[in-house]
C-alpha positions, 0 to 999 in steps of 0.5 A: 500500500505504501508503494501505491500511495507513493505512486499517487503522491508523485503523480497527483494529477494523473488518473489510473485504472486498476490495470495501470496501477497493477502494472506499475506496482507489478501486482495483479489488477485485482490486488491493485484494485483492493489496495486503492479501494482501501485508500479511497475508504481512508480518504487518501484517494478518490475514485471517478469514472472516465470514458475510454474510446472503444472500451466505455466507462471505467473507474479511475483513481487519483490522489485526494486533494 
């Protein structure tokens, strides 16, 4: 979780999908999603929806401001 928080802190204006977080942390997207949802529950990260071409809407996560 520390590595995830560090990643979000170093890139505060970037929004990440669970897949991108998993790739950056070298864990599965399920594990990354679980960790980032814990940060959202603690108020350290925020979750929003973003629209991606040819994919549709996905949840994206970023550092809470």
